[in-house]
PDB file with SEQRES, HELIX, SHEET and CRYST1 records, atoms N, CA, C and O in Angstrom:
SEQRES   1 A   75  MET GLY ILE THR VAL THR VAL LEU ASP VAL MET LEU PRO          
SEQRES   2 A   75  GLY MET SER GLY TYR LYS VAL LEU GLU ALA LEU ARG LYS          
SEQRES   3 A   75  ASP GLY VAL THR THR PRO VAL LEU MET LEU THR ALA LYS          
SEQRES   4 A   75  ASP GLY GLU TYR ASP GLU ALA ASP ALA PHE ASP LEU GLY          
SEQRES   5 A   75  ALA ASP ASP TYR VAL THR LYS PRO PHE SER THR VAL VAL          
SEQRES   6 A   75  LEU LEU ALA ARG MET SER ALA LEU LEU ARG                      
HELIX    1 AA1 GLY A   17  LYS A   26  1                                  10    
HELIX    2 AA2 GLU A   42  ASP A   50  1                                   9    
HELIX    3 AA3 THR A   63  LEU A   74  1                                  12    
SHEET    1 AA1 3 THR A   6  LEU A   8  0                                        
SHEET    2 AA1 3 VAL A  33  THR A  37  1                                        
SHEET    3 AA1 3 ASP A  55  THR A  58  1                                        
CRYST1    1.000    1.000    1.000  90.00  90.00  90.00 P 1           1          
ATOM      1  N   MET A   1      17.639  -5.734  13.637  1.00  0.00           N  
ATOM      2  CA  MET A   1      16.516  -5.901  12.727  1.00  0.00           C  
ATOM      3  C   MET A   1      15.707  -4.620  12.697  1.00  0.00           C  
ATOM      4  O   MET A   1      15.278  -4.135  13.744  1.00  0.00           O  
ATOM      5  N   GLY A   2      15.487  -4.056  11.498  1.00  0.00           N  
ATOM      6  CA  GLY A   2      14.741  -2.820  11.367  1.00  0.00           C  
ATOM      7  C   GLY A   2      13.280  -3.073  11.078  1.00  0.00           C  
ATOM      8  O   GLY A   2      12.873  -4.167  10.686  1.00  0.00           O  
ATOM      9  N   ILE A   3      12.517  -2.042  11.281  1.00  0.00           N  
ATOM     10  CA  ILE A   3      11.094  -2.097  10.970  1.00  0.00           C  
ATOM     11  C   ILE A   3      10.921  -1.542   9.562  1.00  0.00           C  
ATOM     12  O   ILE A   3      11.550  -0.549   9.198  1.00  0.00           O  
ATOM     13  N   THR A   4      10.073  -2.182   8.776  1.00  0.00           N  
ATOM     14  CA  THR A   4       9.901  -1.759   7.394  1.00  0.00           C  
ATOM     15  C   THR A   4       8.450  -1.468   7.058  1.00  0.00           C  
ATOM     16  O   THR A   4       7.526  -1.918   7.736  1.00  0.00           O  
ATOM     17  N   VAL A   5       8.280  -0.706   5.995  1.00  0.00           N  
ATOM     18  CA  VAL A   5       6.983  -0.468   5.378  1.00  0.00           C  
ATOM     19  C   VAL A   5       7.140  -0.827   3.908  1.00  0.00           C  
ATOM     20  O   VAL A   5       8.119  -0.429   3.277  1.00  0.00           O  
ATOM     21  N   THR A   6       6.204  -1.563   3.362  1.00  0.00           N  
ATOM     22  CA  THR A   6       6.211  -1.864   1.938  1.00  0.00           C  
ATOM     23  C   THR A   6       5.380  -0.817   1.223  1.00  0.00           C  
ATOM     24  O   THR A   6       4.221  -0.589   1.570  1.00  0.00           O  
ATOM     25  N   VAL A   7       5.980  -0.175   0.216  1.00  0.00           N  
ATOM     26  CA  VAL A   7       5.261   0.773  -0.630  1.00  0.00           C  
ATOM     27  C   VAL A   7       4.996   0.044  -1.936  1.00  0.00           C  
ATOM     28  O   VAL A   7       5.927  -0.389  -2.616  1.00  0.00           O  
ATOM     29  N   LEU A   8       3.731  -0.090  -2.279  1.00  0.00           N  
ATOM     30  CA  LEU A   8       3.326  -0.929  -3.398  1.00  0.00           C  
ATOM     31  C   LEU A   8       2.399  -0.166  -4.331  1.00  0.00           C  
ATOM     32  O   LEU A   8       1.403   0.412  -3.897  1.00  0.00           O  
ATOM     33  N   ASP A   9       2.734  -0.169  -5.622  1.00  0.00           N  
ATOM     34  CA  ASP A   9       1.876   0.474  -6.626  1.00  0.00           C  
ATOM     35  C   ASP A   9       0.814  -0.516  -7.076  1.00  0.00           C  
ATOM     36  O   ASP A   9       1.082  -1.716  -7.142  1.00  0.00           O  
ATOM     37  N   VAL A  10      -0.365  -0.045  -7.380  1.00  0.00           N  
ATOM     38  CA  VAL A  10      -1.441  -0.919  -7.844  1.00  0.00           C  
ATOM     39  C   VAL A  10      -1.158  -1.415  -9.257  1.00  0.00           C  
ATOM     40  O   VAL A  10      -1.376  -2.587  -9.564  1.00  0.00           O  
ATOM     41  N   MET A  11      -0.673  -0.523 -10.114  1.00  0.00           N  
ATOM     42  CA  MET A  11      -0.485  -0.872 -11.526  1.00  0.00           C  
ATOM     43  C   MET A  11       0.963  -1.281 -11.800  1.00  0.00           C  
ATOM     44  O   MET A  11       1.793  -0.455 -12.179  1.00  0.00           O  
ATOM     45  N   LEU A  12       1.245  -2.551 -11.604  1.00  0.00           N  
ATOM     46  CA  LEU A  12       2.564  -3.111 -11.867  1.00  0.00           C  
ATOM     47  C   LEU A  12       2.526  -3.907 -13.162  1.00  0.00           C  
ATOM     48  O   LEU A  12       1.473  -4.421 -13.540  1.00  0.00           O  
ATOM     49  N   PRO A  13       3.661  -4.016 -13.847  1.00  0.00           N  
ATOM     50  CA  PRO A  13       3.678  -4.841 -15.056  1.00  0.00           C  
ATOM     51  C   PRO A  13       3.591  -6.320 -14.690  1.00  0.00           C  
ATOM     52  O   PRO A  13       4.295  -6.779 -13.791  1.00  0.00           O  
ATOM     53  N   GLY A  14       2.749  -7.052 -15.369  1.00  0.00           N  
ATOM     54  CA  GLY A  14       2.658  -8.492 -15.151  1.00  0.00           C  
ATOM     55  C   GLY A  14       1.667  -8.929 -14.100  1.00  0.00           C  
ATOM     56  O   GLY A  14       0.887  -9.852 -14.333  1.00  0.00           O  
ATOM     57  N   MET A  15       1.679  -8.288 -12.949  1.00  0.00           N  
ATOM     58  CA  MET A  15       0.776  -8.658 -11.857  1.00  0.00           C  
ATOM     59  C   MET A  15       0.345  -7.387 -11.138  1.00  0.00           C  
ATOM     60  O   MET A  15       1.179  -6.530 -10.846  1.00  0.00           O  
ATOM     61  N   SER A  16      -0.922  -7.256 -10.854  1.00  0.00           N  
ATOM     62  CA  SER A  16      -1.389  -6.041 -10.185  1.00  0.00           C  
ATOM     63  C   SER A  16      -0.897  -6.011  -8.738  1.00  0.00           C  
ATOM     64  O   SER A  16      -0.648  -7.044  -8.117  1.00  0.00           O  
ATOM     65  N   GLY A  17      -0.772  -4.803  -8.236  1.00  0.00           N  
ATOM     66  CA  GLY A  17      -0.401  -4.629  -6.831  1.00  0.00           C  
ATOM     67  C   GLY A  17      -1.409  -5.269  -5.894  1.00  0.00           C  
ATOM     68  O   GLY A  17      -1.055  -5.699  -4.796  1.00  0.00           O  
ATOM     69  N   TYR A  18      -2.665  -5.334  -6.322  1.00  0.00           N  
ATOM     70  CA  TYR A  18      -3.688  -6.003  -5.516  1.00  0.00           C  
ATOM     71  C   TYR A  18      -3.340  -7.486  -5.343  1.00  0.00           C  
ATOM     72  O   TYR A  18      -3.474  -8.043  -4.253  1.00  0.00           O  
ATOM     73  N   LYS A  19      -2.893  -8.113  -6.434  1.00  0.00           N  
ATOM     74  CA  LYS A  19      -2.529  -9.539  -6.374  1.00  0.00           C  
ATOM     75  C   LYS A  19      -1.295  -9.752  -5.506  1.00  0.00           C  
ATOM     76  O   LYS A  19      -1.218 -10.721  -4.751  1.00  0.00           O  
ATOM     77  N   VAL A  20      -0.322  -8.833  -5.620  1.00  0.00           N  
ATOM     78  CA  VAL A  20       0.875  -8.922  -4.776  1.00  0.00           C  
ATOM     79  C   VAL A  20       0.479  -8.799  -3.310  1.00  0.00           C  
ATOM     80  O   VAL A  20       0.928  -9.582  -2.474  1.00  0.00           O  
ATOM     81  N   LEU A  21      -0.359  -7.819  -3.002  1.00  0.00           N  
ATOM     82  CA  LEU A  21      -0.824  -7.609  -1.637  1.00  0.00           C  
ATOM     83  C   LEU A  21      -1.566  -8.837  -1.118  1.00  0.00           C  
ATOM     84  O   LEU A  21      -1.339  -9.286   0.005  1.00  0.00           O  
ATOM     85  N   GLU A  22      -2.448  -9.367  -1.945  1.00  0.00           N  
ATOM     86  CA  GLU A  22      -3.205 -10.556  -1.557  1.00  0.00           C  
ATOM     87  C   GLU A  22      -2.268 -11.730  -1.261  1.00  0.00           C  
ATOM     88  O   GLU A  22      -2.469 -12.454  -0.286  1.00  0.00           O  
ATOM     89  N   ALA A  23      -1.258 -11.915  -2.089  1.00  0.00           N  
ATOM     90  CA  ALA A  23      -0.297 -13.007  -1.884  1.00  0.00           C  
ATOM     91  C   ALA A  23       0.516 -12.794  -0.613  1.00  0.00           C  
ATOM     92  O   ALA A  23       0.773 -13.744   0.126  1.00  0.00           O  
ATOM     93  N   LEU A  24       0.921 -11.552  -0.353  1.00  0.00           N  
ATOM     94  CA  LEU A  24       1.668 -11.263   0.876  1.00  0.00           C  
ATOM     95  C   LEU A  24       0.848 -11.620   2.111  1.00  0.00           C  
ATOM     96  O   LEU A  24       1.341 -12.273   3.031  1.00  0.00           O  
ATOM     97  N   ARG A  25      -0.390 -11.189   2.120  1.00  0.00           N  
ATOM     98  CA  ARG A  25      -1.240 -11.445   3.284  1.00  0.00           C  
ATOM     99  C   ARG A  25      -1.560 -12.935   3.428  1.00  0.00           C  
ATOM    100  O   ARG A  25      -1.626 -13.443   4.548  1.00  0.00           O  
ATOM    101  N   LYS A  26      -1.758 -13.644   2.306  1.00  0.00           N  
ATOM    102  CA  LYS A  26      -2.004 -15.088   2.360  1.00  0.00           C  
ATOM    103  C   LYS A  26      -0.801 -15.830   2.924  1.00  0.00           C  
ATOM    104  O   LYS A  26      -0.947 -16.854   3.592  1.00  0.00           O  
ATOM    105  N   ASP A  27       0.410 -15.294   2.645  1.00  0.00           N  
ATOM    106  CA  ASP A  27       1.636 -15.906   3.154  1.00  0.00           C  
ATOM    107  C   ASP A  27       1.929 -15.505   4.596  1.00  0.00           C  
ATOM    108  O   ASP A  27       2.946 -15.914   5.157  1.00  0.00           O  
ATOM    109  N   GLY A  28       1.055 -14.716   5.193  1.00  0.00           N  
ATOM    110  CA  GLY A  28       1.231 -14.338   6.595  1.00  0.00           C  
ATOM    111  C   GLY A  28       2.146 -13.157   6.824  1.00  0.00           C  
ATOM    112  O   GLY A  28       2.544 -12.899   7.959  1.00  0.00           O  
ATOM    113  N   VAL A  29       2.489 -12.433   5.770  1.00  0.00           N  
ATOM    114  CA  VAL A  29       3.348 -11.255   5.908  1.00  0.00           C  
ATOM    115  C   VAL A  29       2.537 -10.138   6.565  1.00  0.00           C  
ATOM    116  O   VAL A  29       1.484  -9.743   6.065  1.00  0.00           O  
ATOM    117  N   THR A  30       3.042  -9.638   7.688  1.00  0.00           N  
ATOM    118  CA  THR A  30       2.316  -8.617   8.453  1.00  0.00           C  
ATOM    119  C   THR A  30       2.947  -7.234   8.334  1.00  0.00           C  
ATOM    120  O   THR A  30       2.498  -6.293   8.988  1.00  0.00           O  
ATOM    121  N   THR A  31       3.968  -7.100   7.519  1.00  0.00           N  
ATOM    122  CA  THR A  31       4.602  -5.803   7.291  1.00  0.00           C  
ATOM    123  C   THR A  31       3.548  -4.807   6.824  1.00  0.00           C  
ATOM    124  O   THR A  31       2.741  -5.136   5.954  1.00  0.00           O  
ATOM    125  N   PRO A  32       3.535  -3.590   7.385  1.00  0.00           N  
ATOM    126  CA  PRO A  32       2.574  -2.591   6.911  1.00  0.00           C  
ATOM    127  C   PRO A  32       2.766  -2.321   5.420  1.00  0.00           C  
ATOM    128  O   PRO A  32       3.894  -2.220   4.936  1.00  0.00           O  
ATOM    129  N   VAL A  33       1.653  -2.206   4.701  1.00  0.00           N  
ATOM    130  CA  VAL A  33       1.690  -1.943   3.261  1.00  0.00           C  
ATOM    131  C   VAL A  33       0.966  -0.638   2.975  1.00  0.00           C  
ATOM    132  O   VAL A  33      -0.195  -0.455   3.342  1.00  0.00           O  
ATOM    133  N   LEU A  34       1.680   0.266   2.308  1.00  0.00           N  
ATOM    134  CA  LEU A  34       1.112   1.528   1.858  1.00  0.00           C  
ATOM    135  C   LEU A  34       0.988   1.438   0.347  1.00  0.00           C  
ATOM    136  O   LEU A  34       1.984   1.282  -0.359  1.00  0.00           O  
ATOM    137  N   MET A  35      -0.228   1.537  -0.138  1.00  0.00           N  
ATOM    138  CA  MET A  35      -0.471   1.529  -1.572  1.00  0.00           C  
ATOM    139  C   MET A  35      -0.273   2.948  -2.091  1.00  0.00           C  
ATOM    140  O   MET A  35      -0.867   3.893  -1.571  1.00  0.00           O  
ATOM    141  N   LEU A  36       0.566   3.098  -3.124  1.00  0.00           N  
ATOM    142  CA  LEU A  36       0.849   4.394  -3.732  1.00  0.00           C  
ATOM    143  C   LEU A  36       0.483   4.268  -5.202  1.00  0.00           C  
ATOM    144  O   LEU A  36       1.127   3.525  -5.942  1.00  0.00           O  
ATOM    145  N   THR A  37      -0.549   4.991  -5.629  1.00  0.00           N  
ATOM    146  CA  THR A  37      -1.106   4.715  -6.945  1.00  0.00           C  
ATOM    147  C   THR A  37      -1.795   5.912  -7.579  1.00  0.00           C  
ATOM    148  O   THR A  37      -2.168   6.870  -6.901  1.00  0.00           O  
ATOM    149  N   ALA A  38      -1.953   5.836  -8.884  1.00  0.00           N  
ATOM    150  CA  ALA A  38      -2.706   6.860  -9.619  1.00  0.00           C  
ATOM    151  C   ALA A  38      -4.203   6.563  -9.611  1.00  0.00           C  
ATOM    152  O   ALA A  38      -5.007   7.415  -9.992  1.00  0.00           O  
ATOM    153  N   LYS A  39      -4.578   5.371  -9.183  1.00  0.00           N  
ATOM    154  CA  LYS A  39      -6.005   5.000  -9.154  1.00  0.00           C  
ATOM    155  C   LYS A  39      -6.651   5.659  -7.935  1.00  0.00           C  
ATOM    156  O   LYS A  39      -6.359   5.313  -6.790  1.00  0.00           O  
ATOM    157  N   ASP A  40      -7.533   6.615  -8.213  1.00  0.00           N  
ATOM    158  CA  ASP A  40      -8.083   7.401  -7.112  1.00  0.00           C  
ATOM    159  C   ASP A  40      -9.572   7.180  -6.859  1.00  0.00           C  
ATOM    160  O   ASP A  40     -10.216   7.977  -6.178  1.00  0.00           O  
ATOM    161  N   GLY A  41     -10.110   6.104  -7.405  1.00  0.00           N  
ATOM    162  CA  GLY A  41     -11.525   5.820  -7.174  1.00  0.00           C  
ATOM    163  C   GLY A  41     -11.760   5.240  -5.789  1.00  0.00           C  
ATOM    164  O   GLY A  41     -10.900   4.563  -5.225  1.00  0.00           O  
ATOM    165  N   GLU A  42     -12.932   5.515  -5.258  1.00  0.00           N  
ATOM    166  CA  GLU A  42     -13.235   5.020  -3.909  1.00  0.00           C  
ATOM    167  C   GLU A  42     -13.287   3.497  -3.861  1.00  0.00           C  
ATOM    168  O   GLU A  42     -12.964   2.908  -2.828  1.00  0.00           O  
ATOM    169  N   TYR A  43     -13.686   2.844  -4.954  1.00  0.00           N  
ATOM    170  CA  TYR A  43     -13.726   1.385  -4.971  1.00  0.00           C  
ATOM    171  C   TYR A  43     -12.322   0.794  -5.040  1.00  0.00           C  
ATOM    172  O   TYR A  43     -12.066  -0.270  -4.476  1.00  0.00           O  
ATOM    173  N   ASP A  44     -11.402   1.487  -5.736  1.00  0.00           N  
ATOM    174  CA  ASP A  44     -10.003   1.049  -5.762  1.00  0.00           C  
ATOM    175  C   ASP A  44      -9.419   1.077  -4.354  1.00  0.00           C  
ATOM    176  O   ASP A  44      -8.744   0.141  -3.925  1.00  0.00           O  
ATOM    177  N   GLU A  45      -9.688   2.157  -3.655  1.00  0.00           N  
ATOM    178  CA  GLU A  45      -9.192   2.306  -2.287  1.00  0.00           C  
ATOM    179  C   GLU A  45      -9.816   1.253  -1.368  1.00  0.00           C  
ATOM    180  O   GLU A  45      -9.120   0.639  -0.559  1.00  0.00           O  
ATOM    181  N   ALA A  46     -11.108   1.051  -1.495  1.00  0.00           N  
ATOM    182  CA  ALA A  46     -11.796   0.053  -0.665  1.00  0.00           C  
ATOM    183  C   ALA A  46     -11.255  -1.350  -0.946  1.00  0.00           C  
ATOM    184  O   ALA A  46     -11.072  -2.139  -0.020  1.00  0.00           O  
ATOM    185  N   ASP A  47     -10.998  -1.664  -2.222  1.00  0.00           N  
ATOM    186  CA  ASP A  47     -10.430  -2.974  -2.563  1.00  0.00           C  
ATOM    187  C   ASP A  47      -9.088  -3.177  -1.882  1.00  0.00           C  
ATOM    188  O   ASP A  47      -8.810  -4.251  -1.349  1.00  0.00           O  
ATOM    189  N   ALA A  48      -8.254  -2.139  -1.902  1.00  0.00           N  
ATOM    190  CA  ALA A  48      -6.932  -2.240  -1.272  1.00  0.00           C  
ATOM    191  C   ALA A  48      -7.064  -2.530   0.225  1.00  0.00           C  
ATOM    192  O   ALA A  48      -6.366  -3.393   0.757  1.00  0.00           O  
ATOM    193  N   PHE A  49      -7.950  -1.813   0.894  1.00  0.00           N  
ATOM    194  CA  PHE A  49      -8.130  -2.042   2.332  1.00  0.00           C  
ATOM    195  C   PHE A  49      -8.729  -3.421   2.603  1.00  0.00           C  
ATOM    196  O   PHE A  49      -8.356  -4.083   3.572  1.00  0.00           O  
ATOM    197  N   ASP A  50      -9.649  -3.849   1.753  1.00  0.00           N  
ATOM    198  CA  ASP A  50     -10.244  -5.179   1.919  1.00  0.00           C  
ATOM    199  C   ASP A  50      -9.199  -6.284   1.783  1.00  0.00           C  
ATOM    200  O   ASP A  50      -9.316  -7.334   2.415  1.00  0.00           O  
ATOM    201  N   LEU A  51      -8.182  -6.048   0.961  1.00  0.00           N  
ATOM    202  CA  LEU A  51      -7.132  -7.051   0.755  1.00  0.00           C  
ATOM    203  C   LEU A  51      -6.020  -6.977   1.793  1.00  0.00           C  
ATOM    204  O   LEU A  51      -5.130  -7.827   1.813  1.00  0.00           O  
ATOM    205  N   GLY A  52      -6.067  -5.954   2.665  1.00  0.00           N  
ATOM    206  CA  GLY A  52      -5.095  -5.893   3.753  1.00  0.00           C  
ATOM    207  C   GLY A  52      -4.139  -4.728   3.733  1.00  0.00           C  
ATOM    208  O   GLY A  52      -3.190  -4.706   4.517  1.00  0.00           O  
ATOM    209  N   ALA A  53      -4.357  -3.742   2.852  1.00  0.00           N  
ATOM    210  CA  ALA A  53      -3.501  -2.558   2.857  1.00  0.00           C  
ATOM    211  C   ALA A  53      -3.705  -1.786   4.155  1.00  0.00           C  
ATOM    212  O   ALA A  53      -4.792  -1.788   4.732  1.00  0.00           O  
ATOM    213  N   ASP A  54      -2.645  -1.131   4.599  1.00  0.00           N  
ATOM    214  CA  ASP A  54      -2.715  -0.337   5.824  1.00  0.00           C  
ATOM    215  C   ASP A  54      -2.931   1.147   5.551  1.00  0.00           C  
ATOM    216  O   ASP A  54      -3.410   1.879   6.418  1.00  0.00           O  
ATOM    217  N   ASP A  55      -2.579   1.590   4.348  1.00  0.00           N  
ATOM    218  CA  ASP A  55      -2.813   2.974   3.958  1.00  0.00           C  
ATOM    219  C   ASP A  55      -2.856   3.036   2.437  1.00  0.00           C  
ATOM    220  O   ASP A  55      -2.442   2.094   1.761  1.00  0.00           O  
ATOM    221  N   TYR A  56      -3.356   4.142   1.904  1.00  0.00           N  
ATOM    222  CA  TYR A  56      -3.572   4.301   0.467  1.00  0.00           C  
ATOM    223  C   TYR A  56      -3.334   5.760   0.123  1.00  0.00           C  
ATOM    224  O   TYR A  56      -4.029   6.639   0.633  1.00  0.00           O  
ATOM    225  N   VAL A  57      -2.358   6.026  -0.736  1.00  0.00           N  
ATOM    226  CA  VAL A  57      -2.016   7.390  -1.131  1.00  0.00           C  
ATOM    227  C   VAL A  57      -2.100   7.476  -2.645  1.00  0.00           C  
ATOM    228  O   VAL A  57      -1.575   6.613  -3.349  1.00  0.00           O  
ATOM    229  N   THR A  58      -2.761   8.520  -3.153  1.00  0.00           N  
ATOM    230  CA  THR A  58      -2.908   8.675  -4.600  1.00  0.00           C  
ATOM    231  C   THR A  58      -1.891   9.679  -5.148  1.00  0.00           C  
ATOM    232  O   THR A  58      -1.479  10.620  -4.470  1.00  0.00           O  
ATOM    233  N   LYS A  59      -1.509   9.438  -6.395  1.00  0.00           N  
ATOM    234  CA  LYS A  59      -0.609  10.345  -7.108  1.00  0.00           C  
ATOM    235  C   LYS A  59      -1.454  11.446  -7.744  1.00  0.00           C  
ATOM    236  O   LYS A  59      -2.587  11.175  -8.140  1.00  0.00           O  
ATOM    237  N   PRO A  60      -0.964  12.649  -7.856  1.00  0.00           N  
ATOM    238  CA  PRO A  60       0.298  13.107  -7.295  1.00  0.00           C  
ATOM    239  C   PRO A  60       0.196  13.215  -5.785  1.00  0.00           C  
ATOM    240  O   PRO A  60      -0.889  13.410  -5.239  1.00  0.00           O  
ATOM    241  N   PHE A  61       1.326  13.087  -5.119  1.00  0.00           N  
ATOM    242  CA  PHE A  61       1.333  13.107  -3.663  1.00  0.00           C  
ATOM    243  C   PHE A  61       2.409  14.054  -3.165  1.00  0.00           C  
ATOM    244  O   PHE A  61       3.362  14.363  -3.881  1.00  0.00           O  
ATOM    245  N   SER A  62       2.251  14.500  -1.958  1.00  0.00           N  
ATOM    246  CA  SER A  62       3.238  15.338  -1.291  1.00  0.00           C  
ATOM    247  C   SER A  62       4.243  14.422  -0.590  1.00  0.00           C  
ATOM    248  O   SER A  62       3.851  13.508   0.136  1.00  0.00           O  
ATOM    249  N   THR A  63       5.510  14.662  -0.803  1.00  0.00           N  
ATOM    250  CA  THR A  63       6.546  13.868  -0.134  1.00  0.00           C  
ATOM    251  C   THR A  63       6.428  14.000   1.379  1.00  0.00           C  
ATOM    252  O   THR A  63       6.630  13.030   2.109  1.00  0.00           O  
ATOM    253  N   VAL A  64       6.104  15.193   1.843  1.00  0.00           N  
ATOM    254  CA  VAL A  64       5.959  15.423   3.285  1.00  0.00           C  
ATOM    255  C   VAL A  64       4.853  14.531   3.847  1.00  0.00           C  
ATOM    256  O   VAL A  64       5.025  13.907   4.894  1.00  0.00           O  
ATOM    257  N   VAL A  65       3.722  14.476   3.150  1.00  0.00           N  
ATOM    258  CA  VAL A  65       2.592  13.660   3.615  1.00  0.00           C  
ATOM    259  C   VAL A  65       2.927  12.172   3.509  1.00  0.00           C  
ATOM    260  O   VAL A  65       2.596  11.401   4.409  1.00  0.00           O  
ATOM    261  N   LEU A  66       3.577  11.763   2.426  1.00  0.00           N  
ATOM    262  CA  LEU A  66       3.965  10.363   2.273  1.00  0.00           C  
ATOM    263  C   LEU A  66       4.880   9.926   3.414  1.00  0.00           C  
ATOM    264  O   LEU A  66       4.675   8.861   3.995  1.00  0.00           O  
ATOM    265  N   LEU A  67       5.874  10.727   3.737  1.00  0.00           N  
ATOM    266  CA  LEU A  67       6.785  10.380   4.833  1.00  0.00           C  
ATOM    267  C   LEU A  67       6.064  10.356   6.179  1.00  0.00           C  
ATOM    268  O   LEU A  67       6.363   9.517   7.028  1.00  0.00           O  
ATOM    269  N   ALA A  68       5.119  11.269   6.376  1.00  0.00           N  
ATOM    270  CA  ALA A  68       4.347  11.290   7.623  1.00  0.00           C  
ATOM    271  C   ALA A  68       3.489  10.033   7.749  1.00  0.00           C  
ATOM    272  O   ALA A  68       3.379   9.463   8.835  1.00  0.00           O  
ATOM    273  N   ARG A  69       2.884   9.601   6.651  1.00  0.00           N  
ATOM    274  CA  ARG A  69       2.055   8.388   6.682  1.00  0.00           C  
ATOM    275  C   ARG A  69       2.907   7.150   6.919  1.00  0.00           C  
ATOM    276  O   ARG A  69       2.494   6.237   7.634  1.00  0.00           O  
ATOM    277  N   MET A  70       4.103   7.116   6.318  1.00  0.00           N  
ATOM    278  CA  MET A  70       5.000   6.000   6.549  1.00  0.00           C  
ATOM    279  C   MET A  70       5.443   5.961   8.013  1.00  0.00           C  
ATOM    280  O   MET A  70       5.507   4.888   8.613  1.00  0.00           O  
ATOM    281  N   SER A  71       5.743   7.107   8.578  1.00  0.00           N  
ATOM    282  CA  SER A  71       6.118   7.173  10.002  1.00  0.00           C  
ATOM    283  C   SER A  71       4.988   6.685  10.890  1.00  0.00           C  
ATOM    284  O   SER A  71       5.217   5.981  11.874  1.00  0.00           O  
ATOM    285  N   ALA A  72       3.762   7.064  10.534  1.00  0.00           N  
ATOM    286  CA  ALA A  72       2.604   6.621  11.318  1.00  0.00           C  
ATOM    287  C   ALA A  72       2.463   5.098  11.271  1.00  0.00           C  
ATOM    288  O   ALA A  72       2.114   4.472  12.273  1.00  0.00           O  
ATOM    289  N   LEU A  73       2.735   4.506  10.110  1.00  0.00           N  
ATOM    290  CA  LEU A  73       2.640   3.047   9.996  1.00  0.00           C  
ATOM    291  C   LEU A  73       3.731   2.339  10.801  1.00  0.00           C  
ATOM    292  O   LEU A  73       3.550   1.201  11.236  1.00  0.00           O  
ATOM    293  N   LEU A  74       4.846   3.007  10.994  1.00  0.00           N  
ATOM    294  CA  LEU A  74       5.947   2.403  11.756  1.00  0.00           C  
ATOM    295  C   LEU A  74       5.737   2.477  13.264  1.00  0.00           C  
ATOM    296  O   LEU A  74       6.438   1.804  14.020  1.00  0.00           O  
ATOM    297  N   ARG A  75       4.783   3.285  13.708  1.00  0.00           N  
ATOM    298  CA  ARG A  75       4.536   3.399  15.157  1.00  0.00           C  
ATOM    299  C   ARG A  75       3.821   2.187  15.677  1.00  0.00           C  
ATOM    300  O   ARG A  75       3.530   2.106  16.870  1.00  0.00           O  
TER     301      ARG A  75                                                      
END                                                                             
């Protein structure tokens, strides 16, 4: 069994990433969630953390930094 990180965009078609995150946490899913999004407002970021996100990265992003943050979540 491997350890996973969920990478979730805020702006998804049909349902926002916030709603997906909220549903995951309500269902007891404890997998680390990294939000990867173009929404760079401080309230967007705060909302994600309030709903249970473990990290928040805005686009454009550095692949090196994204991989480092994912590794940190896996520790």
